[in-house]
C-alpha positions as CSV (number, residue, x, y, z in Angstrom):
1,M,40.8,20.0,-1.9
2,Q,40.8,23.5,-0.4
3,H,38.4,24.9,-2.9
4,L,35.7,22.4,-2.1
5,P,32.6,23.7,-0.4
6,K,32.2,22.6,3.2
7,G,29.0,21.6,4.9
8,H,28.7,22.1,8.6
9,H,26.0,21.1,11.2
10,F,23.4,23.8,11.9
11,I,22.9,23.8,15.7
12,G,21.2,26.6,17.7
13,G,21.1,28.9,14.8
14,Q,24.8,28.6,13.9
15,W,26.8,26.7,11.3
16,T,29.3,24.6,13.3
17,P,32.0,22.1,12.4
18,S,32.1,18.7,14.2
19,R,33.5,18.9,17.7
20,G,36.0,16.3,16.8
21,G,37.0,17.9,13.5
22,R,36.1,14.9,11.4
23,T,34.7,15.2,7.8
24,F,33.4,12.9,5.1
25,E,33.1,13.3,1.4
26,A,30.0,14.0,-0.7
27,R,30.5,12.3,-4.1
28,S,28.5,12.1,-7.3
29,P,27.0,8.7,-8.1
30,Y,27.3,9.6,-11.8
31,D,31.1,9.9,-12.0
32,G,32.4,9.8,-8.5
33,A,33.3,13.5,-8.5
34,L,34.1,15.0,-5.1
35,L,31.4,17.6,-4.4
36,A,32.1,18.7,-0.9
37,L,33.6,18.0,2.5
38,L,30.9,17.6,5.2
39,A,31.2,17.6,8.9
40,E,30.9,14.1,10.4
41,G,29.1,14.4,13.7
42,D,29.2,12.2,16.8
43,R,27.0,11.7,19.8
44,E,28.2,14.9,21.4
45,D,27.2,16.9,18.4
46,A,23.8,15.3,18.5
47,Q,23.4,16.0,22.2
48,A,24.3,19.7,21.6
49,A,21.6,19.8,18.9
50,I,19.1,18.4,21.3
51,V,19.9,21.0,23.9
52,A,19.5,23.7,21.3
53,A,16.2,22.3,20.2
54,Q,14.8,22.4,23.7
55,I,15.5,26.2,23.7
56,G,14.1,26.5,20.2
57,F,11.0,24.7,21.2
58,R,10.3,27.2,24.0
59,A,10.4,30.1,21.6
60,L,8.6,28.3,18.7
61,S,5.7,26.9,20.9
62,Q,4.9,30.4,22.2
63,M,4.3,31.7,18.6
64,T,0.8,31.7,17.2
65,A,-0.2,29.4,14.4
66,W,-0.3,32.4,12.1
67,E,3.2,33.4,13.0
68,R,4.5,29.9,12.3
69,S,2.6,29.9,9.1
70,K,4.6,32.9,8.0
71,L,7.8,31.1,8.9
72,C,6.8,28.2,6.6
73,N,6.1,30.5,3.8
74,R,9.4,32.3,4.2
75,V,11.2,29.0,3.9
76,A,9.2,28.3,0.7
77,D,10.2,31.8,-0.6
78,A,13.9,31.1,0.1
79,M,13.6,27.7,-1.7
80,E,12.0,29.3,-4.7
81,K,14.8,31.9,-5.0
82,R,17.4,29.0,-4.9
83,R,15.3,26.6,-7.0
84,D,18.0,26.1,-9.6
85,E,20.8,25.6,-7.1
86,L,18.7,23.1,-5.1
87,A,17.7,21.1,-8.2
88,A,21.3,21.0,-9.5
89,T,22.6,19.8,-6.1
90,L,19.9,17.1,-6.0
91,A,20.9,15.9,-9.5
92,R,24.6,15.9,-8.8
93,E,24.5,14.2,-5.4
94,Q,21.4,11.9,-5.6
95,G,21.5,11.1,-9.3
96,K,18.0,11.9,-10.5
97,P,17.8,13.7,-13.9
98,L,17.7,17.5,-13.5
99,A,15.0,18.3,-16.1
100,A,12.9,15.1,-15.8
101,E,12.8,14.7,-12.0
102,A,14.9,17.0,-9.8
103,Y,13.0,20.2,-10.4
104,G,9.8,18.3,-9.7
105,E,11.0,17.2,-6.3
106,I,12.1,20.8,-5.4
107,D,8.7,22.1,-6.4
108,A,6.9,19.5,-4.4
109,A,9.0,20.5,-1.3
110,I,8.2,24.1,-1.8
111,T,4.5,23.2,-1.9
112,G,5.0,21.1,1.3
113,F,6.1,24.2,3.3
114,R,3.3,26.4,1.9
115,E,0.7,23.7,2.6
116,A,1.8,23.1,6.2
117,G,1.7,26.9,6.7
118,E,-1.9,27.0,5.5
119,L,-3.2,23.9,7.2
120,I,-1.9,24.7,10.6
121,K,-4.4,27.6,10.7
122,W,-7.2,25.1,10.5
123,L,-6.0,22.5,13.0
124,E,-9.1,22.7,15.2
125,G,-10.2,21.3,18.5
126,E,-13.6,20.7,19.9
127,V,-16.0,21.5,22.7
128,I,-17.1,18.2,24.2
129,P,-20.5,17.6,26.0
130,V,-20.0,16.4,29.6
131,E,-22.4,14.6,32.0
132,T,-21.7,16.7,35.1
133,P,-23.8,19.9,35.6
134,G,-21.8,23.1,35.7
135,K,-18.8,21.6,33.8
136,R,-17.5,22.3,30.4
137,A,-14.8,20.5,28.4
138,M,-12.7,21.4,25.4
139,S,-9.8,19.8,23.6
140,F,-7.2,21.2,21.3
141,R,-3.9,20.1,19.8
142,Q,-0.5,21.3,21.0
143,P,3.1,20.6,20.0
144,R,5.0,17.7,21.6
145,G,8.4,19.2,22.0
146,V,11.6,18.1,20.2
147,Y,11.2,15.8,17.2
148,A,14.0,13.4,16.1
149,V,13.8,13.2,12.3
150,V,15.9,10.7,10.3
151,T,15.5,10.8,6.5
152,P,16.7,8.7,3.5
153,W,18.6,9.5,0.3
154,N,16.1,8.6,-2.4
155,F,14.1,11.9,-2.0
156,P,16.6,13.9,0.1
157,I,14.7,17.2,-0.3
158,N,11.0,16.3,-0.4
159,I,10.9,13.6,2.3
160,P,12.6,15.8,5.0
161,V,10.1,18.5,4.2
162,E,7.2,16.0,4.8
163,Y,8.4,16.0,8.5
164,L,10.1,19.4,8.9
165,A,7.3,21.6,7.6
166,P,4.5,20.0,9.7
167,C,6.7,20.0,12.8
168,L,7.7,23.6,12.4
169,A,4.1,24.7,11.6
170,A,2.8,22.8,14.7
171,G,5.4,24.3,17.0
172,N,7.8,21.4,17.4
173,A,11.5,21.9,17.3
174,V,13.5,19.4,15.2
175,V,16.8,17.7,15.3
176,W,17.3,16.3,11.8
177,V,19.8,13.6,10.7
178,P,19.9,13.1,6.9
179,A,21.3,10.1,4.9
180,P,25.1,10.5,4.6
181,T,25.1,10.0,0.8
182,T,22.8,13.0,0.2
183,S,23.9,15.3,3.1
184,L,25.0,18.1,0.8
185,C,21.3,18.3,-0.3
186,A,20.4,18.6,3.3
187,V,22.9,21.4,3.8
188,K,21.3,23.3,0.9
189,L,17.8,22.8,2.3
190,M,19.0,23.9,5.7
191,E,20.4,27.1,4.3
192,C,16.9,28.0,3.0
193,I,15.4,27.2,6.4
194,A,18.0,29.3,8.1
195,E,17.2,32.3,5.8
196,A,13.6,32.3,7.0
197,G,14.6,33.7,10.4
198,L,13.4,30.9,12.7
199,P,14.1,31.1,16.4
200,D,17.5,29.7,17.2
201,G,17.3,26.0,17.7
202,A,13.9,25.5,16.0
203,V,15.5,23.3,13.3
204,N,18.9,21.7,13.8
205,L,20.9,19.7,11.3
206,V,23.4,17.1,12.4
207,L,25.4,15.3,9.7
208,G,27.0,11.9,10.1
209,P,26.3,8.2,10.3
210,G,22.8,7.3,11.3
211,A,24.0,4.5,13.6
212,V,25.7,7.2,15.7
213,V,24.0,10.5,15.5
214,G,20.6,9.1,14.5
215,D,20.7,6.6,17.3
216,E,21.5,9.3,19.7
217,I,18.6,11.6,18.9
218,V,16.1,8.7,18.7
219,G,17.1,7.3,22.0
220,S,17.5,10.5,23.9
221,P,15.0,11.1,26.8
222,D,15.0,14.8,25.7
223,T,13.4,14.1,22.3
224,H,9.6,13.6,22.4
225,G,8.7,12.2,19.0
226,I,10.3,10.4,16.1
227,G,9.9,10.7,12.3
228,F,11.6,8.3,10.1
229,T,11.5,7.1,6.5
230,G,13.7,4.2,5.4
231,S,14.0,0.4,5.5
232,P,11.9,-1.9,7.7
233,A,15.1,-3.2,9.4
234,T,16.2,0.3,10.4
235,G,12.7,1.3,11.3
236,N,12.3,-1.7,13.7
237,A,15.6,-0.8,15.3
238,I,14.4,2.8,15.8
239,A,11.1,1.6,17.2
240,L,13.0,-0.4,19.8
241,R,15.5,2.4,20.6
242,G,12.8,5.0,20.9
243,A,10.2,2.8,22.6
244,G,7.5,4.8,24.3
245,K,7.6,7.8,22.1
246,P,5.1,8.8,19.4
247,M,6.4,7.6,16.1
248,L,5.7,8.3,12.5
249,L,7.5,5.6,10.5
250,E,7.2,5.2,6.7
251,L,9.0,2.0,5.8
252,G,9.4,-0.4,2.9
253,G,7.1,-1.3,0.1
254,N,6.7,-3.9,-2.7
255,G,3.9,-2.3,-4.6
256,P,1.9,-4.6,-6.8
257,V,0.4,-3.4,-10.0
258,I,-2.6,-5.6,-10.6
259,V,-3.7,-5.8,-14.3
260,L,-7.1,-7.4,-14.6
261,D,-8.1,-9.1,-17.8
262,D,-10.3,-6.2,-19.0
263,A,-7.6,-3.5,-18.4
264,D,-6.5,-1.0,-20.9
265,L,-3.1,-2.5,-21.5
266,D,-1.5,0.7,-23.0
267,R,-2.5,2.6,-19.9
268,A,-1.4,-0.2,-17.6
269,A,1.9,-0.5,-19.2
270,A,2.7,3.2,-19.2
271,A,1.7,3.4,-15.5
272,A,3.6,0.3,-14.5
273,A,6.7,1.5,-16.4
274,F,6.5,4.9,-14.7
275,G,6.2,3.2,-11.3
276,S,9.1,0.9,-12.0
277,F,11.6,3.4,-13.6
278,F,10.8,6.7,-11.9
279,N,13.9,7.7,-9.8
280,A,15.5,4.5,-11.2
281,G,13.0,2.5,-9.2
282,Q,14.3,3.9,-5.9
283,V,10.9,4.7,-4.5
284,C,9.1,3.0,-1.6
285,A,5.8,3.0,-3.5
286,A,7.4,1.8,-6.8
287,S,5.8,-0.8,-9.0
288,G,7.8,-3.5,-7.4
289,R,5.9,-6.3,-9.2
290,I,3.3,-6.5,-11.9
291,L,0.6,-9.1,-11.4
292,V,-1.2,-10.3,-14.5
293,T,-3.0,-13.4,-15.8
294,E,-1.6,-15.5,-18.7
295,K,-4.1,-13.9,-21.1
296,N,-2.3,-10.5,-21.0
297,H,1.2,-11.4,-20.0
298,D,2.8,-11.4,-23.4
299,A,1.0,-8.3,-24.7
300,L,1.8,-6.3,-21.5
301,A,5.5,-7.5,-21.6
302,E,5.8,-6.3,-25.2
303,R,4.5,-2.9,-24.3
304,L,6.9,-2.6,-21.3
305,V,9.9,-3.6,-23.4
306,A,9.0,-0.9,-25.9
307,I,8.9,1.8,-23.2
308,A,12.1,0.6,-21.6
309,S,13.9,0.7,-24.9
310,R,13.2,4.5,-25.1
311,I,14.7,5.3,-21.7
312,R,18.0,7.2,-22.0
313,L,20.5,6.7,-19.2
314,G,23.2,9.3,-18.7
315,D,24.5,12.4,-17.0
316,P,21.7,13.7,-14.6
317,L,22.6,17.3,-15.7
318,D,22.0,16.5,-19.4
319,G,18.4,17.5,-20.3
320,A,18.1,14.5,-22.6
321,T,18.6,12.0,-19.7
322,T,15.5,10.3,-18.5
323,M,17.1,7.9,-16.0
324,G,20.2,8.7,-13.9
325,P,22.5,6.5,-11.9
326,L,21.5,4.6,-8.8
327,N,22.6,6.3,-5.6
328,N,25.1,3.8,-4.2
329,A,26.8,0.5,-4.6
330,Q,24.6,-1.3,-2.0
331,V,21.5,-0.7,-4.1
332,V,23.2,-2.2,-7.2
333,R,24.3,-5.3,-5.3
334,K,20.7,-5.9,-4.1
335,I,19.3,-5.5,-7.6
336,E,21.8,-7.9,-9.0
337,E,20.9,-10.4,-6.3
338,H,17.2,-10.2,-7.0
339,V,17.6,-10.3,-10.7
340,A,19.8,-13.4,-10.5
341,D,17.4,-15.1,-8.1
342,G,14.5,-14.4,-10.5
343,A,16.4,-15.8,-13.5
344,N,17.5,-18.9,-11.5
345,R,13.9,-19.6,-10.7
346,G,12.9,-19.6,-14.4
347,G,12.1,-15.9,-15.0
348,E,12.4,-14.8,-18.6
349,L,14.8,-11.8,-19.1
350,L,13.1,-9.7,-21.8
351,F,15.1,-6.5,-21.6
352,G,18.1,-5.1,-19.6
353,G,19.3,-7.2,-16.7
354,E,22.8,-5.7,-16.4
355,R,24.7,-2.7,-15.4
356,G,25.2,0.1,-17.9
357,P,29.0,0.3,-18.3
358,D,28.6,2.1,-21.6
359,V,26.9,5.0,-20.0
360,G,29.5,6.2,-17.5
361,P,31.5,5.2,-14.5
362,G,28.7,5.6,-12.0
363,W,26.2,3.2,-10.5
364,F,24.0,2.6,-13.6
365,Y,21.6,-0.3,-14.1
366,K,19.6,-0.7,-17.3
367,P,15.8,-0.7,-17.1
368,T,14.9,-4.3,-16.9
369,I,11.8,-6.4,-17.8
370,I,11.6,-10.0,-16.5
371,G,8.6,-12.2,-17.5
372,R,7.0,-15.1,-15.7
373,V,8.7,-14.5,-12.4
374,E,7.9,-17.2,-9.8
375,K,5.9,-16.2,-6.8
376,Q,8.7,-17.4,-4.5
377,A,11.3,-15.2,-6.2
378,M,12.7,-12.2,-4.2
379,L,11.4,-10.0,-7.0
380,N,7.9,-10.8,-5.8
381,T,8.4,-11.2,-2.1
382,A,10.9,-8.4,-1.2
383,E,11.6,-4.8,-2.0
384,T,14.1,-4.5,-4.9
385,F,14.4,-0.7,-5.0
386,G,15.7,-0.5,-8.6
387,P,14.6,-0.1,-12.2
388,I,13.1,-3.6,-12.5
389,A,9.6,-4.5,-13.8
390,P,8.9,-8.2,-13.0
391,L,5.8,-9.8,-14.3
392,V,4.2,-12.5,-12.1
393,V,1.5,-14.7,-13.7
394,C,-1.6,-15.4,-11.6
395,A,-4.4,-17.9,-12.4
396,D,-7.4,-15.6,-11.9
397,E,-8.7,-12.6,-10.0
398,A,-8.7,-14.4,-6.7
399,D,-5.1,-15.4,-7.2
400,L,-4.2,-11.8,-8.2
401,L,-5.6,-10.6,-4.9
402,D,-4.0,-13.3,-2.8
403,T,-0.6,-12.8,-4.4
404,A,-0.8,-9.1,-3.8
405,N,-1.7,-9.5,-0.2
406,A,0.8,-12.3,0.5
407,S,3.7,-9.7,0.8
408,S,4.9,-8.6,4.1
409,H,4.7,-5.1,2.8
410,G,1.5,-3.1,2.6
411,L,2.2,0.4,1.4
412,A,0.7,1.1,-2.0
413,A,-0.8,-0.7,-5.0
414,G,-2.1,0.1,-8.5
415,V,-5.2,-1.7,-10.0
416,F,-6.1,-1.6,-13.7
417,T,-9.6,-2.4,-14.8
418,R,-12.5,-0.9,-16.7
419,D,-15.0,-2.5,-14.3
420,L,-16.0,-0.1,-11.5
421,S,-17.3,-2.8,-9.2
422,K,-14.1,-4.8,-9.5
423,A,-12.1,-1.6,-8.8
424,F,-14.0,-1.0,-5.6
425,A,-13.7,-4.7,-4.6
426,F,-9.9,-4.7,-5.1
427,G,-9.6,-1.3,-3.5
428,E,-11.3,-2.5,-0.3
429,K,-9.7,-6.0,-0.1
430,L,-6.1,-5.1,-0.8
431,R,-4.2,-4.8,2.5
432,M,-2.4,-1.6,1.5
433,G,-2.5,1.9,2.9
434,L,-3.0,3.4,-0.6
435,V,-4.7,1.9,-3.6
436,N,-4.6,3.7,-6.9
437,I,-7.2,2.7,-9.5
438,N,-5.9,3.0,-13.1
439,S,-2.9,5.0,-11.9
440,P,0.7,4.0,-10.9
441,S,1.2,2.6,-7.4
442,C,3.4,5.6,-6.6
443,Y,0.8,8.2,-7.4
444,W,0.4,10.5,-4.3
445,E,-0.2,14.1,-3.5
446,L,1.2,15.9,-0.4
447,H,-2.1,16.4,1.3
448,L,-3.3,12.7,0.9
449,P,-2.8,10.3,3.8
450,F,0.1,8.0,3.1
451,G,1.4,5.0,5.1
452,G,1.4,1.2,5.5
453,A,-1.5,-1.1,6.4
454,S,-1.7,-2.5,9.9
455,G,0.0,-5.8,10.5
456,K,2.5,-5.2,7.6
457,S,6.1,-4.0,7.7
458,S,5.5,-0.7,6.0
459,G,5.4,1.6,9.0
460,L,3.2,3.4,11.5
461,G,1.0,6.5,11.1
462,R,0.2,8.7,8.2
463,L,2.1,11.3,6.3
464,G,0.3,14.0,4.3
465,G,-1.2,17.4,5.0
466,K,-3.4,17.6,8.0
467,H,-2.7,13.9,8.8
468,T,0.9,14.7,9.6
469,L,-0.1,17.7,11.7
470,R,-2.3,15.3,13.7
471,E,0.5,12.8,14.0
472,V,3.0,15.4,15.4
473,T,0.7,17.0,18.0
474,D,-0.9,15.8,21.2
475,V,-4.6,16.3,22.1
476,K,-4.9,18.3,25.3
477,T,-8.2,18.3,27.2
478,I,-9.2,21.0,29.6
479,T,-12.3,21.0,31.8
480,F,-13.9,24.0,33.5
481,D,-16.1,24.3,36.5
482,V,-18.4,27.2,35.6
483,T,-20.6,27.1,38.8
């Protein structure tokens, strides 16, 4: 045990153990191997980080946008130097395949810091005409203060960067609480941030259970904004706990892939399979359900089975692996519940539908295709978050649209058609924050606005490039009497 690496909190520019001396284990979802001992924080640790962040904010907010831009680029430089280490840690602790997915996440996170560093130099205000003679008015954006950021385990490097980089670029200090099951990834990312030479307290990392340390930073009167990605249930609890603060919440999805009768089925199947099986389906914008008419059901299902049969499960560090284990037991139980419900309602199991005990001791679940899923099944109505591709048969185009919009989620969708007018019609009528035409529901680039539709349970605000910078800053208006 003594040779294991230890991960501490990073508070006020210093690596510190928990005040109570408690630790928890970081383990591999592939084989259960013990990876590290990590500090388990409590409310006092979180409070210490908030105090440090207040000091960090005073220093950071006095820097120019150009100076903060350089900080962001130095973080990116540090990440590039440690790219192999970051990717290997991500594969070991989260479970995504090293070659097929982990390096891609690291590269996207590096881009996230560089992009924020560039865009902050163009976050402009305006001169506003006024009615009163002799008066002038101008507005500009300024940082809010200390941001409470709570992030999930499915993209434990990239999703934190979606908040940390814009906050840092804009001049906000951060107290960051990562998911416990991927906290070693957070420590490695924090090491890169620390190497960049930020003011002490600019970014603070507190490890431990979200119900304790996350709750403390969200509810504290000394944090001034909230960033969170995770489940709707947790997001709703955070919204109540942090009521009155600006919030950027990216919550659940149940992304429909809508295949119209004129669609290119090879293209639709490839995209739907990617959206269902990428990161073992543990993606908020995953292809959670595939909506198709009877005309194309069997042909599309056949193509999906062919793709699923070529997927290789295994050790995330093996270059031949194309799907790794699920991250934790809770995810497996939810998948099994949804698959059983779909089968009990008459769904046709076409491929998979079981754990992968022949692969390894970890949390493996085989890529699964289920045909003719009833609309009332949980596979259609709820977020499964696993490598499942359920096909739901709809009567016609109107039914396809109505079924897609009936979900309580409204994050992302994919639509497949050769008809440009139908593409625009579905794009406008779908109650989703993001609609991809002839692309997977999970297609996104860092600078694009990303978030849920109003009235749905997929969150508040927009992540992505300049949109995040606007979300984490306040508009300040100043008037001048020039007479």
